FIVO-408333 format. One record per residue: residue number from 0; residue in three letters; chain; y, x, z of N, C-alpha, C in turn. Coordinates in nm, 2 decimals, padded with zeros to 4 digits, m for minus. Example, Ala and Ser with C-alpha at 12.3 -4.5 7.8 and 13.67 -1.06 7.14 Angstrom:
2
k,r,c,n.Y,n.X,n.Z,ca.Y,ca.X,ca.Z,c.Y,c.X,c.Z
0,Ala,A,m00.57,01.32,00.78,m00.45,01.23,00.78,m00.33,01.32,00.78;
1,Ser,A,m00.22,01.28,00.71,m00.11,01.37,00.71,00.00,01.29,00.79;
//
This chain:
107
k,r,c,n.Y,n.X,n.Z,ca.Y,ca.X,ca.Z,c.Y,c.X,c.Z
0,Met,A,03.50,13.46,09.42,03.35,13.43,09.44,03.34,13.33,09.55;
1,Asn,A,03.25,13.28,09.54,03.21,13.17,09.66,03.12,13.24,09.77;
2,Ile,A,03.17,13.30,09.86,03.13,13.36,09.97,03.01,13.28,10.05;
3,Lys,A,03.06,13.14,10.05,02.95,13.04,10.12,02.82,13.04,10.04;
4,Phe,A,02.81,13.04,09.89,02.70,13.03,09.82,02.62,13.15,09.83;
5,Ile,A,02.69,13.28,09.85,02.63,13.40,09.86,02.55,13.40,10.01;
6,Cys,A,02.61,13.35,10.10,02.58,13.35,10.24,02.43,13.26,10.26;
7,Ser,A,02.45,13.15,10.18,02.35,13.07,10.19,02.23,13.11,10.12;
8,Leu,A,02.26,13.15,10.00,02.13,13.24,09.93,02.07,13.34,10.01;
9,Thr,A,02.15,13.43,10.05,02.09,13.54,10.16,02.03,13.50,10.26;
10,Ala,A,02.09,13.37,10.33,02.02,13.31,10.45,01.88,13.27,10.42;
11,Ala,A,01.88,13.19,10.31,01.77,13.13,10.28,01.65,13.23,10.25;
12,Val,A,01.69,13.31,10.18,01.58,13.43,10.15,01.54,13.51,10.28;
13,Ile,A,01.63,13.55,10.37,01.60,13.62,10.48,01.52,13.53,10.57;
14,Ile,A,01.56,13.41,10.61,01.47,13.32,10.70,01.35,13.29,10.65;
15,Thr,A,01.32,13.27,10.53,01.21,13.21,10.48,01.10,13.30,10.41;
16,Ala,A,01.15,13.42,10.37,01.10,13.52,10.29,00.95,13.57,10.33;
17,Cys,A,00.89,13.57,10.28,00.76,13.64,10.26,00.67,13.61,10.14;
18,Gly,A,00.41,13.41,09.51,00.41,13.36,09.42,00.49,13.23,09.37;
19,Gly,A,00.51,13.18,09.32,00.58,13.10,09.28,00.52,13.02,09.17;
20,Asp,A,00.59,12.93,09.10,00.52,12.85,08.99,00.61,12.83,08.88;
21,Gly,A,00.56,12.84,08.75,00.63,12.83,08.64,00.68,12.95,08.58;
22,Gly,A,00.77,12.93,08.48,00.82,13.05,08.43,00.98,13.08,08.46;
23,Ser,A,01.03,13.19,08.41,01.17,13.22,08.44,01.29,13.10,08.39;
24,Val,A,01.38,13.12,08.43,01.49,13.03,08.40,01.57,13.08,08.28;
25,Ser,A,01.61,12.99,08.18,01.68,13.04,08.05,01.84,13.10,08.09;
26,Lys,A,01.84,13.18,08.01,01.99,13.24,08.02,02.10,13.13,08.02;
27,Ala,A,02.08,13.04,07.93,02.19,12.94,07.92,02.18,12.85,08.06;
28,Asp,A,02.07,12.81,08.12,02.07,12.75,08.25,02.16,12.85,08.35;
29,Leu,A,02.12,12.96,08.35,02.19,13.06,08.46,02.34,13.07,08.44;
30,Val,A,02.37,13.06,08.31,02.51,13.07,08.29,02.59,12.95,08.34;
31,Lys,A,02.52,12.82,08.27,02.57,12.71,08.33,02.58,12.68,08.49;
32,Ala,A,02.51,12.73,08.54,02.50,12.71,08.70,02.58,12.80,08.75;
33,Cys,A,02.62,12.93,08.71,02.72,13.03,08.74,02.86,12.96,08.72;
34,Asn,A,02.88,12.90,08.62,03.00,12.83,08.59,03.04,12.71,08.66;
35,Asp,A,02.94,12.66,08.70,02.94,12.54,08.80,02.96,12.56,08.93;
36,Val,A,02.93,12.68,08.98,02.93,12.72,09.12,03.04,12.80,09.16;
37,Val,A,03.06,12.91,09.08,03.16,13.03,09.09,03.28,13.03,08.99;
38,Asp,A,03.38,13.08,09.03,03.51,13.08,08.94,03.52,13.21,08.89;
39,Trp,A,03.40,13.27,08.80,03.40,13.41,08.73,03.44,13.41,08.59;
40,Gly,A,03.45,13.30,08.52,03.48,13.30,08.39,03.32,13.31,08.31;
41,Glu,A,03.36,13.27,08.18,03.23,13.28,08.11,03.16,13.42,08.09;
42,Ser,A,03.27,13.53,08.04,03.21,13.65,08.05,03.12,13.72,08.17;
43,Arg,A,03.16,13.68,08.28,03.10,13.76,08.37,02.98,13.68,08.42;
44,Cys,A,02.99,13.51,08.40,02.86,13.45,08.41,02.74,13.50,08.30;
45,Glu,A,02.79,13.53,08.19,02.70,13.58,08.08,02.64,13.72,08.15;
46,Cys,A,02.73,13.80,08.21,02.69,13.94,08.23,02.57,13.90,08.38;
47,Met,A,02.62,13.82,08.45,02.53,13.78,08.55,02.38,13.72,08.51;
48,Ala,A,02.39,13.65,08.41,02.26,13.60,08.36,02.18,13.70,08.29;
49,Asp,A,02.25,13.79,08.20,02.18,13.92,08.15,02.13,14.00,08.26;
50,Lys,A,02.19,14.03,08.37,02.13,14.09,08.49,02.02,14.03,08.54;
51,Ala,A,02.03,13.90,08.58,01.90,13.83,08.63,01.80,13.84,08.56;
52,Lys,A,01.83,13.82,08.42,01.68,13.83,08.34,01.65,13.99,08.34;
53,Ala,A,01.71,14.06,08.34,01.67,14.20,08.35,01.61,14.26,08.48;
54,Asp,A,01.67,14.20,08.58,01.64,14.27,08.71,01.55,14.20,08.83;
55,Leu,A,01.56,14.06,08.80,01.48,13.98,08.88,01.33,13.91,08.81;
56,Ser,A,01.25,13.90,08.89,01.13,13.85,08.86,01.14,13.69,08.81;
57,Ala,A,01.04,13.62,08.77,01.07,13.50,08.73,01.09,13.42,08.86;
58,Asp,A,01.03,13.45,08.97,01.03,13.37,09.09,01.20,13.41,09.13;
59,Gly,A,01.24,13.52,09.13,01.38,13.56,09.14,01.49,13.48,09.08;
60,Gln,A,01.45,13.47,08.95,01.54,13.39,08.87,01.54,13.24,08.91;
61,Arg,A,01.42,13.18,08.96,01.42,13.05,08.99,01.49,13.04,09.13;
62,Leu,A,01.47,13.14,09.21,01.53,13.12,09.34,01.69,13.12,09.32;
63,Leu,A,01.71,13.21,09.26,01.87,13.22,09.22,01.91,13.08,09.15;
64,Tyr,A,01.86,13.01,09.07,01.91,12.90,09.00,01.89,12.79,09.11;
65,Ala,A,01.78,12.77,09.17,01.76,12.67,09.28,01.89,12.67,09.38;
66,Ser,A,01.93,12.81,09.42,02.04,12.82,09.51,02.17,12.78,09.45;
67,Met,A,02.18,12.80,09.33,02.31,12.79,09.26,02.33,12.65,09.23;
68,Thr,A,02.23,12.57,09.21,02.23,12.43,09.19,02.23,12.35,09.31;
69,Gly,A,02.19,12.38,09.42,02.21,12.33,09.55,02.04,12.27,09.59;
70,Asp,A,01.97,12.34,09.53,01.82,12.27,09.54,01.75,12.37,09.65;
71,Gln,A,01.81,12.34,09.78,01.77,12.40,09.90,01.61,12.41,09.91;
72,Glu,A,01.55,12.29,09.90,01.40,12.28,09.91,01.32,12.39,09.82;
73,Ser,A,01.37,12.37,09.70,01.30,12.46,09.61,01.33,12.60,09.65;
74,Ala,A,01.45,12.64,09.67,01.48,12.78,09.71,01.39,12.82,09.84;
75,Glu,A,01.41,12.75,09.94,01.31,12.78,10.05,01.17,12.79,10.01;
76,Arg,A,01.11,12.70,09.94,00.97,12.72,09.89,00.95,12.85,09.82;
77,Leu,A,01.04,12.87,09.73,01.02,13.02,09.64,01.03,13.12,09.75;
78,Ala,A,01.15,13.13,09.85,01.14,13.23,09.91,01.02,13.27,10.00;
79,Arg,A,00.99,13.15,10.05,00.86,13.19,10.13,00.74,13.24,10.05;
80,Ala,A,00.73,13.20,09.93,00.63,13.26,09.84,00.62,13.40,09.80;
81,Met,A,00.77,13.47,09.80,00.79,13.59,09.74,00.75,13.69,09.86;
82,Asn,A,00.72,13.82,09.81,00.72,13.92,09.90,00.85,13.97,09.97;
83,Ile,A,00.87,14.03,10.08,01.00,14.06,10.12,01.10,14.15,10.04;
84,Glu,A,01.04,14.23,09.98,01.11,14.32,09.85,01.18,14.24,09.76;
85,Glu,A,01.09,14.16,09.69,01.15,14.06,09.58,01.23,13.96,09.65;
86,Ala,A,01.21,13.90,09.76,01.32,13.82,09.82,01.44,13.88,09.86;
87,Ser,A,01.45,13.99,09.91,01.58,14.08,09.93,01.63,14.09,09.82;
88,Gln,A,01.57,14.14,09.71,01.65,14.15,09.58,01.72,14.04,09.54;
89,Ala,A,01.66,13.94,09.51,01.70,13.78,09.49,01.83,13.76,09.58;
90,Gly,A,01.81,13.78,09.72,01.90,13.73,09.81,02.04,13.81,09.79;
91,Met,A,02.03,13.94,09.76,02.15,14.03,09.74,02.20,14.04,09.61;
92,Phe,A,02.13,13.95,09.50,02.15,13.97,09.37,02.30,13.93,09.33;
93,Met,A,02.34,13.81,09.37,02.49,13.77,09.35,02.60,13.88,09.39;
94,Leu,A,02.58,13.92,09.50,02.68,14.03,09.55,02.68,14.12,09.46;
95,Asn,A,02.56,14.18,09.42,02.53,14.31,09.36,02.59,14.28,09.20;
96,Ala,A,02.54,14.18,09.15,02.59,14.15,09.01,02.74,14.12,09.00;
97,Ser,A,02.79,14.06,09.11,02.95,14.02,09.08,03.01,14.15,09.08;
98,Met,A,02.98,14.26,09.15,03.05,14.39,09.15,03.02,14.47,09.03;
99,Ala,A,02.90,14.47,08.97,02.86,14.52,08.86,02.91,14.47,08.76;
100,Cys,A,02.92,14.33,08.72,02.99,14.28,08.62,03.13,14.28,08.62;
101,Ala,A,03.22,14.28,08.74,03.33,14.30,08.75,03.38,14.43,08.70;
102,Leu,A,03.30,14.53,08.74,03.33,14.69,08.70,03.32,14.71,08.55;
103,Ser,A,03.21,14.62,08.51,03.19,14.64,08.34,03.29,14.58,08.27;
104,Glu,A,03.39,14.50,08.31,03.48,14.42,08.24,03.59,14.51,08.19;
105,Pro,A,03.63,14.50,08.06,03.75,14.57,08.01,03.87,14.53,08.09;
106,Glu,A,03.97,14.63,08.12,04.09,14.59,08.19,04.20,14.55,08.10;
//
């Protein structure tokens, strides 16, 4: 897992947190971004995308995607527009999802 990515996402959310625009991110886009950023493999990235679609708001999904694709400006703008609970959930998402998806994989 890419700790630098998780730390930058969490920092962006914590520093700037407090609506957003548009709809949620597609599952395919989340999977692609995951595969491009972290070395989890296709099945874990699919699991992460499913969890993001189920657990995060549309803004949270966009924040996650912006952070994974290196769009810091959008990530900061989205984080500022979110309430603190929603921003914290998005900021901790990759850490929580990585653990949950790893535990759900067959051995």
